[in-house]
Every structure is written in C-alpha cells, then in structure tokens.
N, C-alpha and C positions, 0 to 999 in steps of 0.2 A: 632631495638629492644631497649627496655628500661629496666634498672634495677629499682626496686622499694623497698621501705622500707618493710622489712619482718614483722616487728612488726605491722604496721598499717593495712595491708591487710591479715595478717596471718589467715588461716582457711576459707578464702572465695574461692568459686569455680571459680568465674569470676576473670579475671585479673584486676589489678589496673586501666589500661587504660579504661576499660569498666565502672567500678564503678565511677571513678571521672568524666567521660564524662556524665553519667546519672545524677549525682548530679549537674554538671554545667548546663546542659540543663534545669533541673527542676527549679533552682533558678535564672538562667540568663534570662529566657524567660517566658512569661505567658502561661505555659503549664500545663496540668493536668498530673497526674501520668499515666493515660492510653495513653495520647499523647506521653509521653516519651517512654512508652512500645512499641508503634507503630514505633517510630523513630528508636529505637534500632532493632526492628524486620526487618525493611527495610534494615538494614545492616547485617542481618543474625544472630543477637544476640537475642535469645529467653529468655526473662526474664519477670516475672510477675510484674504487677504494684505494688503489695504488697511488693515485694522485692525492687523495686525502692523506695517505701516509707521508708522502713527500712534503706536503704542506705542514703537517704536524711536526715533522722533524726540523724543518727550516724555520718556520715562523714561530712554532712553539718555543724554540730556543731563544729567539729574539725577544718574544714577549716575556718569557720568564726572567731573562736578564734585566729587562726594563723594570719589572715588578720588584726585583731585588734592590735595584738602585734607588727606587723611590719609597721603599718600605721603611716605616719608622723603626727605631731601635726596639728590639724585642726584649722580653723579660729576662731577669737574671736568676730565675729559678728554673733549672733545667731538669727535665725528665728524660732519661736515656733508656733505651730498650733495644733488643736485637731479636730478629725473627728469622727462622730458617726458610730459604727459598730453594726449591729443587729445580735445577736447570740441567737438562740433558742427563738426568740420573745422578748428578753430583750436587752435594749440599753447598749452598752459599748462604752467607749471613748478611741480612740487611740491617745495619745499625742506624737508628734514627734518634734524633733529639728534638723535643718540643718544649716550649715554655709553658708557664702555668695557665695560659689562655688557650693552649692547643695549637699555637702557631708553630709550624715546623721550622726548626733552626737549620737543620741539615740532615742529609742521609748519605750513607756510605756503604757500598757493597763490598764485602770482603770474603775471602775463602776460609777465614779462621774465626774462632770465637775464643780468643785468648788475650793475654795482657797486651801484646803488641798491637792487636787489632783495636782494643779499647783505647790504647794510648794514641793511636793514629786518629781515631775519631775525635778525641779530646783536643789534640793539637789543631786539627782542622777547625773545630768549633771555636776555640780561643782565638785563632788567627782571624777568622771571618767576623766574629763578634767583637773583636778588639778588646776582650776582657775575659776574665775567668768568671764562673758563676758564683753567685752568693750562696746558693744551695744546689746540690746535685742529688737527685733522687733516682735510685736504680733498684733492680731486683737484687737478689742475694748472690749473683754471679761475682766471684772473687776477682775477676779480671779488672773490674772498675776500680776497686780499692788499690790493687797493685799498680794500675796505670797512674792514678792520681798521686800515689806515693812517689813513683819514679819521676813524675813531673814536678815534685816538690810543692804541690798546691796545698793551701791551708783552708779551702772553703769547706763548709759543712756538707757532709756526705751522709744521706739517710738511705739505708738499705732495708727495704720492706716491700714485698710484692704487692700488698694491698694499697700502698701509697702510689704505685706507679701505673694506675689504670689509664691515666691520660696518655702516656706513651704507648701502652699496649693497644689502646683504642685507635691510635693514629695509624696502626697497620691495617685496620679493617678496609678502608677504601682500596688499598693495594691488593688485599686478598680477593675482593670482589672483581677487580680488574684482571687479576691473574686467571680467574676462572673464565672470564669473557674472552680473554686473549689466548686461552688454552696454553698457558705457561709462557715464560719469557724464553727467548732464543739463546741468550748469552748473558754473562754478567755485565758486559758493556751495554747491551740492550736495556737491561734492568736499570743500570745507573743512569743512562740517558733519559729513560722514562721518568724516574722519580725526580730527577733534577729539573724537569719541566713541569711535571704534575704538581709537586709540592708548592712552589711559589704561586701557581694559579689557584690552588686550593686555599692558600693563605689569603689571597685577595678577597675570596668569598667566605672567609671564616668569620661568622658573627653568631655565636650560640643563641638559639631562639629563646631559651629560658633566661637569658641575661638582659633582655631588652623588652620594652613594651612593643605592642603591635605596630604602632606608628613609628617608633625608632627603628624597628626591624625593617619596615618598608623603606625608610630613608636610607638605611645602611645598604640595602640591596640596590637602591637607585644609585647611590654614590659608587658602589663597586662596579656597576655596569658603565657608569660615566668614566670611571678610571680605566676600565677595559677599553673603551672606545678611544681614549686618548693614547693608551699604550699601542693599540692597533693602528694608530694614526688615521682615525676616521674623524673628520671635522665637519660639522654642519656648515653647509654653504650659506653665505650671507645673502 
C-alpha cells in the first residue's frame, strides 16, 4: 500500500497509482491515448482515452515542472537543430537544443526559420540555463550565426552537419509520436506536448553503451524512484 498526497489527487475517482502510471505510459513510450486505454483495460482498469488525455495534460505538466526544478545543471556544449512539422497543411518549425549527453535543454515551436527565430531560441536558452554555451554546434543554416552575432556572444560556434547528429537524433521520438497521434492539432498542442515529454525523457536518459549492465539497472531503478517521488507516491510505513 502507498500513501499519496491528498492535495494533488484530491477529487479523483481513480487512485494515484493508476493516474501516474497512465501519464508515465503516455509520455514515456510512443503510445496513443487509446493504446494507453487498452493497456489499462488489460489490467482491469476501465478508463476512457479522454480521461487519459486530461490526466496527461494536468499531471504531465505538474510532473515535468518538478523534474525541471530538481534536474542537475546540464552541459555547456549545446547542439541546436530545427525540424519542420506540418500542422493543418502549414509548416511550423520545432527548434530544439540538447547538450553533449543528449539531455534536452529546451524546445520551441515557431512559424519561421530565420534569424529572429534562432535569436528567440538562444535568448530563451540563455535565460533558462543562466549562462551562454561554451560551444554551440549547428548545421549550416545561416540564421544561427546571424542570431549569435546580434546577441554579441563570443562562444565557439561550429557549423557542420556531421557534428550535429545528437540534435538531429533528438527529433526521432517526436517523429514516431507524430505518426501515432496522426499529426498535431495546432502549434500550441505541439508546444505543450514537447514541454512535458522532453523533461520526462530526460529523467530516463542514460545511454546504454555508456554504462555497464549493473550501472544501467541501478540508473533505471533510481529514475523510477525519482518518478515515484515526483508523482508523490510514498511507501506506507
């Protein structure tokens, strides 16, 4: 049995264990809302996909904010990249920055792919990280160089497509999710999703080839313990 925070889950018919598990499934794996509904039903928990959606929006935001607050300071080598997302027939650009270990620093949905858009991303990153990068790695899009020049930054800027695989690979989970969800409904929907998904992905980010099997198991266990704390699930005494 577990005791849970009365304030966080007050008024909900389902127990905290069910709610947090549904949210974890939805953001941790490329699953649709109906898939999460089916997985819960297989365990005898009958809940609609619309309820799962509401849980994901409310509790996912709460959990993501908690993860951000407790996250250690991330690396000062930033990889920046942008990817086009089609929403209702219109092109939008998802700008994302990751550090050298693949942790997502931030993501920003914008309608343009120009200097002003790159500058907006850089300003947001510097404000949230409370520092400029030591090294910034991008592809050869000229908007990055123009934005850093306008900001008067003196950090090292490397422009080479082959060096930016880490940022490009960070888009793959979103591409998989885009297919499962049959595209995003709006730019706001996309921004809301990535702002919740990326911190949860960071919590479970430990590259398998960087650790031994025992270390990997320990890190997975630590991540799940951290998740239970974030979800305010505390083992009963």
